[in-house]
C-alpha positions as CSV (number, residue, x, y, z in Angstrom):
1,M,12.6,102.8,122.4
2,F,9.1,101.8,121.5
3,G,6.2,100.1,123.4
4,L,6.8,101.7,126.8
5,R,4.4,103.9,128.7
6,G,7.4,106.2,129.2
7,L,9.8,107.3,131.8
8,H,8.2,107.3,135.2
9,P,4.5,107.3,134.2
10,D,1.9,108.7,136.5
11,L,-0.4,105.7,136.0
12,E,0.1,102.0,136.0
13,V,3.8,101.0,135.8
14,S,4.8,97.7,134.1
15,G,7.9,95.7,134.6
16,F,9.2,97.0,131.3
17,D,8.6,100.6,132.4
18,T,10.5,100.0,135.7
19,S,13.3,98.2,134.0
20,F,14.0,100.7,131.2
21,A,13.7,103.6,133.6
22,E,17.0,102.0,135.0
23,I,18.6,101.0,131.7
24,A,17.8,104.0,129.4
25,P,19.4,106.7,131.7
26,R,22.5,104.5,132.1
27,L,22.8,104.3,128.3
28,A,22.4,108.0,128.0
29,S,25.1,108.6,130.7
30,R,27.5,106.6,128.6
31,G,27.1,109.0,125.7
32,H,24.4,107.3,123.7
33,H,21.5,109.4,122.3
34,V,18.4,107.7,123.6
35,T,14.8,108.6,122.5
36,M,11.9,107.0,124.3
37,Y,8.4,107.2,122.8
38,C,5.8,107.6,125.5
39,R,2.0,107.3,125.8
40,S,0.7,110.8,126.5
41,S,-2.3,109.4,128.5
42,A,0.1,107.9,131.0
43,H,1.5,111.3,132.0
44,S,-0.2,114.3,133.3
45,P,0.3,117.4,131.1
46,A,2.7,119.0,133.6
47,R,4.9,115.9,133.5
48,R,5.2,115.6,129.7
49,I,8.7,117.1,129.7
50,A,10.8,116.9,126.6
51,R,14.0,115.5,128.3
52,A,14.8,113.8,131.5
53,Q,17.9,112.0,132.8
54,G,19.5,112.6,129.4
55,I,16.7,110.9,127.5
56,E,14.6,112.6,124.7
57,L,10.9,111.9,125.4
58,I,8.3,112.1,122.7
59,Y,4.6,111.8,123.7
60,L,2.0,110.5,121.3
61,P,-1.7,109.7,121.7
62,S,-2.7,106.2,122.8
63,P,-6.3,105.7,121.8
64,G,-8.1,102.4,122.1
65,G,-8.4,101.9,125.9
66,K,-6.4,99.6,128.1
67,N,-6.3,96.7,125.7
68,L,-5.4,98.5,122.5
69,S,-3.4,101.6,123.7
70,A,0.0,99.9,123.4
71,V,-0.8,98.8,119.9
72,T,-2.1,102.2,118.7
73,S,0.5,104.4,120.4
74,T,3.4,102.2,119.2
75,L,2.0,102.4,115.6
76,L,1.9,106.1,115.8
77,A,5.4,106.1,117.2
78,V,6.8,104.0,114.4
79,L,5.2,106.2,111.8
80,H,6.6,109.3,113.5
81,A,10.1,107.7,113.5
82,L,9.9,106.7,109.9
83,A,8.8,110.2,108.8
84,T,11.0,112.4,110.9
85,R,14.0,110.5,112.3
86,R,16.9,108.2,111.4
87,F,17.9,106.2,114.4
88,D,20.8,103.7,114.5
89,V,18.7,101.1,116.3
90,L,14.9,100.8,116.7
91,F,14.2,98.8,119.9
92,F,10.8,97.4,120.9
93,V,9.4,95.8,124.0
94,N,6.7,93.1,124.2
95,V,6.1,90.4,121.6
96,G,2.8,92.1,120.7
97,M,4.8,94.7,118.8
98,G,6.0,92.1,116.3
99,H,4.0,93.5,113.4
100,H,5.3,97.0,114.4
101,C,8.8,95.7,114.0
102,A,8.0,94.5,110.5
103,L,6.9,98.1,109.7
104,A,10.0,99.5,111.3
105,R,12.2,97.5,108.9
106,L,11.3,100.1,106.3
107,S,13.8,102.4,108.1
108,G,16.6,100.2,106.8
109,R,18.1,100.1,110.2
110,P,18.4,97.3,112.7
111,V,15.3,96.4,114.6
112,V,15.6,94.7,118.0
113,L,12.7,93.3,120.1
114,N,12.6,92.1,123.7
115,V,9.8,89.5,123.4
116,D,9.1,89.3,127.2
117,G,6.7,86.4,127.8
118,L,4.3,84.1,126.0
119,D,1.4,86.4,125.8
120,W,-0.7,84.2,123.5
121,K,-0.9,81.7,126.4
122,R,-2.2,84.2,129.0
123,G,-5.6,83.4,130.5
124,K,-6.7,87.0,130.6
125,W,-6.8,87.2,126.7
126,G,-9.6,85.9,124.5
127,P,-9.1,83.9,121.3
128,I,-8.8,86.9,119.1
129,A,-6.1,88.6,121.2
130,R,-4.2,85.3,121.6
131,A,-4.2,84.8,117.8
132,Y,-2.9,88.4,117.4
133,F,-0.1,87.8,119.9
134,Y,0.9,84.6,118.2
135,S,0.9,86.2,114.8
136,A,3.0,89.0,116.2
137,A,5.5,86.5,117.5
138,L,5.8,84.9,114.1
139,S,6.3,88.4,112.6
140,A,9.0,89.2,115.1
141,V,10.9,86.0,114.4
142,R,10.7,86.8,110.7
143,F,11.5,90.5,110.5
144,C,13.5,91.5,113.6
145,S,17.3,91.8,113.2
146,R,17.7,90.4,116.7
147,L,15.4,89.1,119.5
148,V,16.1,89.5,123.2
149,T,14.7,86.9,125.6
150,D,15.0,87.5,129.4
151,A,15.7,84.0,130.5
152,E,17.6,81.0,129.1
153,A,14.4,78.9,129.4
154,M,12.7,81.5,127.1
155,R,15.6,81.4,124.8
156,S,15.3,77.6,124.5
157,F,11.5,78.0,123.9
158,Y,12.1,80.2,120.9
159,R,14.8,77.9,119.6
160,E,12.5,74.9,119.9
161,H,9.2,76.4,118.7
162,F,10.3,79.1,116.3
163,R,13.8,77.9,115.3
164,C,15.1,81.3,116.1
165,D,18.0,82.2,118.4
166,S,18.0,85.2,120.6
167,E,20.2,87.3,122.9
168,M,19.5,86.4,126.6
169,I,19.4,89.5,128.7
170,A,17.6,89.4,132.0
171,Y,16.4,92.3,134.2
172,G,18.1,93.8,137.2
173,A,17.5,94.7,140.8
174,D,18.9,96.9,143.5
175,V,20.3,95.4,146.7
176,E,18.8,97.7,149.4
177,Q,17.7,97.7,153.1
178,S,14.6,99.1,154.7
179,E,15.0,102.9,155.3
180,H,11.5,103.9,156.5
181,P,9.7,101.0,158.0
182,E,7.1,103.4,159.4
183,L,5.6,103.6,156.0
184,I,4.0,100.1,156.4
185,A,2.0,101.2,159.4
186,D,-1.0,102.2,157.2
187,F,-1.4,98.5,156.4
188,S,-1.7,97.6,160.1
189,V,1.4,95.4,160.0
190,E,4.9,95.5,161.6
191,P,8.3,94.5,160.3
192,D,8.7,90.8,159.9
193,G,5.1,90.4,160.8
194,Y,3.4,89.5,157.5
195,Y,3.6,87.7,154.2
196,L,3.5,89.5,150.9
197,I,2.3,89.0,147.4
198,V,2.9,91.6,144.7
199,A,1.3,90.7,141.4
200,R,-1.3,91.7,138.9
201,L,-4.6,90.0,139.8
202,V,-4.7,87.7,136.8
203,P,-5.2,83.9,136.7
204,E,-1.7,83.0,135.5
205,N,-0.2,84.6,138.6
206,S,-1.6,81.7,140.7
207,L,-3.5,84.0,143.2
208,E,-6.2,81.5,144.0
209,E,-3.6,78.7,144.7
210,M,-1.5,81.0,146.9
211,L,-4.5,82.3,148.9
212,E,-5.8,78.8,149.4
213,G,-2.3,77.6,150.4
214,F,-2.0,80.4,152.9
215,R,-5.5,79.6,154.3
216,R,-4.4,76.0,154.9
217,S,-1.2,77.1,156.8
218,R,-1.1,77.6,160.5
219,S,0.6,81.0,160.4
220,T,-0.8,83.7,162.6
221,R,0.8,86.4,160.5
222,P,-1.4,88.2,158.0
223,L,-1.0,88.1,154.2
224,I,-0.9,91.4,152.3
225,V,-1.8,91.1,148.6
226,V,-0.7,94.1,146.5
227,G,-2.1,94.3,143.0
228,G,-4.7,96.1,140.9
229,E,-7.7,94.8,139.1
230,T,-9.1,96.7,136.1
231,Y,-12.3,94.7,135.5
232,E,-14.8,92.5,137.4
233,D,-15.3,88.8,136.7
234,A,-15.7,85.5,138.4
235,F,-12.0,85.2,139.1
236,H,-11.8,88.4,141.0
237,A,-15.0,87.6,142.8
238,R,-13.4,84.4,144.0
239,L,-10.3,86.2,145.3
240,H,-12.5,88.6,147.3
241,S,-14.5,85.8,148.7
242,M,-11.4,83.9,149.8
243,A,-10.1,87.1,151.5
244,R,-13.4,87.6,153.3
245,S,-13.3,84.0,154.6
246,D,-10.0,84.5,156.3
247,S,-9.3,87.5,158.4
248,R,-5.6,87.1,157.9
249,I,-5.8,88.0,154.2
250,T,-6.0,91.6,152.9
251,L,-6.3,92.7,149.3
252,V,-4.9,96.3,149.3
253,G,-5.1,97.0,145.6
254,H,-2.5,98.8,143.5
255,V,0.3,100.6,145.4
256,S,1.8,103.2,143.1
257,D,4.2,104.8,145.6
258,Q,7.5,102.9,145.0
259,S,9.0,103.9,148.4
260,I,6.0,102.3,150.2
261,L,6.2,99.3,147.9
262,K,9.9,98.9,148.7
263,E,9.2,99.0,152.4
264,L,6.5,96.4,152.1
265,W,9.0,94.1,150.4
266,C,11.9,94.8,152.7
267,N,9.9,94.2,155.9
268,C,7.8,91.1,155.0
269,H,8.5,87.8,156.7
270,A,8.5,86.1,153.3
271,Y,7.4,86.8,149.8
272,L,5.1,84.5,147.9
273,H,5.6,84.5,144.1
274,G,3.1,82.7,141.8
275,H,3.9,84.0,138.3
276,S,3.7,81.1,135.9
277,M,4.2,82.8,132.5
278,G,7.3,84.5,131.1
279,G,10.9,84.6,131.9
280,T,12.9,86.6,134.5
281,N,10.3,88.4,136.6
282,P,11.2,91.8,137.9
283,S,9.1,91.4,141.1
284,L,11.0,88.2,141.9
285,L,14.3,90.0,141.5
286,R,13.2,92.9,143.7
287,A,12.3,90.5,146.5
288,M,15.7,88.9,146.2
289,G,17.5,92.2,146.2
290,Y,15.6,93.4,149.2
291,G,16.8,90.3,151.1
292,R,13.5,88.5,151.6
293,C,12.9,84.8,151.8
294,T,11.0,83.8,148.7
295,I,8.6,80.9,148.2
296,A,7.9,80.6,144.4
297,L,5.8,78.5,142.1
298,D,7.8,75.7,140.7
299,T,8.4,76.7,137.1
300,V,11.5,76.5,135.0
301,F,11.7,80.3,134.9
302,N,11.5,80.8,138.7
303,R,14.1,78.1,139.2
304,E,16.4,79.7,136.8
305,V,16.3,83.0,138.6
306,L,16.3,81.7,142.2
307,A,18.5,78.6,141.8
308,D,19.2,77.5,145.4
309,T,18.2,80.8,147.0
310,G,14.5,80.1,147.4
311,Q,11.8,77.5,148.0
312,F,9.3,76.1,145.5
313,F,5.7,74.9,145.7
314,S,3.6,73.0,143.2
315,G,0.2,73.1,144.9
316,C,-1.8,74.5,147.8
317,D,-0.6,71.8,150.3
318,D,3.0,72.4,149.3
319,L,2.7,76.1,149.9
320,A,1.0,75.6,153.3
321,A,3.8,73.2,154.4
322,L,6.5,75.7,153.3
323,I,4.8,78.6,155.2
324,D,4.5,76.4,158.3
325,E,8.2,75.6,157.9
326,C,9.0,79.3,157.5
327,E,7.2,79.9,160.8
328,S,8.9,77.1,162.7
329,A,12.5,77.5,161.3
330,P,12.9,81.2,160.3
331,E,16.7,80.8,160.2
332,V,16.3,78.7,157.0
333,G,14.6,81.6,155.3
334,E,17.1,84.1,156.5
335,A,20.0,82.0,155.1
336,L,18.2,81.7,151.7
337,A,17.5,85.5,151.7
338,A,21.2,86.2,152.2
339,R,22.2,84.0,149.3
340,A,19.5,85.6,147.2
341,R,21.2,89.0,147.7
342,E,24.5,87.5,146.6
343,R,22.9,86.1,143.5
344,V,21.5,89.5,142.5
345,L,25.0,91.1,142.9
346,E,26.5,88.3,140.8
347,H,24.0,88.1,138.0
348,Y,21.4,90.8,138.1
349,T,22.9,94.3,138.7
350,W,21.5,97.1,136.6
351,E,25.0,98.1,135.4
352,G,25.6,94.6,134.2
353,I,22.3,94.4,132.4
354,T,23.0,97.8,130.8
355,D,26.4,96.5,129.7
356,Q,24.7,93.7,127.8
357,Y,22.2,96.0,126.1
358,E,25.0,98.4,125.1
359,R,27.0,95.6,123.6
360,L,24.0,94.3,121.7
361,F,23.0,97.7,120.3
362,C,26.6,98.5,119.3
363,A,27.0,95.1,117.6
364,V,23.8,95.3,115.5
365,T,24.7,98.9,114.5
366,A,28.2,97.8,113.4
367,R,26.7,95.0,111.3
368,G,23.9,97.2,109.9
369,D,20.5,95.9,108.9
370,E,21.4,92.2,108.8
371,E,19.1,89.4,107.8
372,P,16.1,88.9,110.3
373,G,16.3,86.2,112.9
374,R,20.1,86.0,112.9
């Protein structure tokens, strides 16, 4: 596995890291030899162990800072693999690794890539980075033995724009209840007494729209916004200004402790989800699995995941109206949350997602290094 920070990194954890920390150990427990390449900078020296949960862990440098570390560390990992190993399948995450996949073809073994989202459309990237991501997508389509998309809508996008089919495999979630509600006390909130947003503070996650929609609502509950910011710009300045103008809104920054994050999800009155890019979003699935009413931005991806188990907004006034409805008719949200749990159990369990990856890896291994894009 290439392109991940590793298994349970100390620092920032992505959706990919969280997901394959569930999938990789399950594959190992089924008798597969799983090797995961890790970024050494994401793990303290004491935690750079060679094996965990049945997975071989290889740590390599990741120079280049936040924006380039994934590219440089994965390049080193591919070179290491080509020089020292012979894997049955080389699996990559993130469409930005498309050029790395082309290099990995020199192994003569199947190369599989989970493309994730449409990174060349993300507002946080400049024109050079966007051009790189798009060229990487073209490279992935041309050279990978098989692509994985995490939503049917994303699969359709690749068919339409790149004339390339893919295997649709979503992410998973756990269905759990709150176990330690006292952990949310540090945020000055009580169970069922607040709204929650969990998202990277980037423009495409609709933070400004959601904060403005909440400001227009009549709710007396506070809004907790969980998400880190790694740079300062006008966008982040506007978010802080909006929070300062409404005492109900609190930006708490990044929360690394997953037990605390779980309790924030499990105990919120409703979860607001504004992600506009990409396919199946792990944060959305977690909210569903924890049994929370979800109000999501109206996109084809969010509708695919939630189906009839959530509510959708397309602007600030829509969101304000839905929040007011959530206040006046809480039983509606409770019914939706119960159906969301059922939907996770039916479509998004980790065992089921692991089954799909296992079948895919076994299939491409049986066929050998087939023609790219098939």
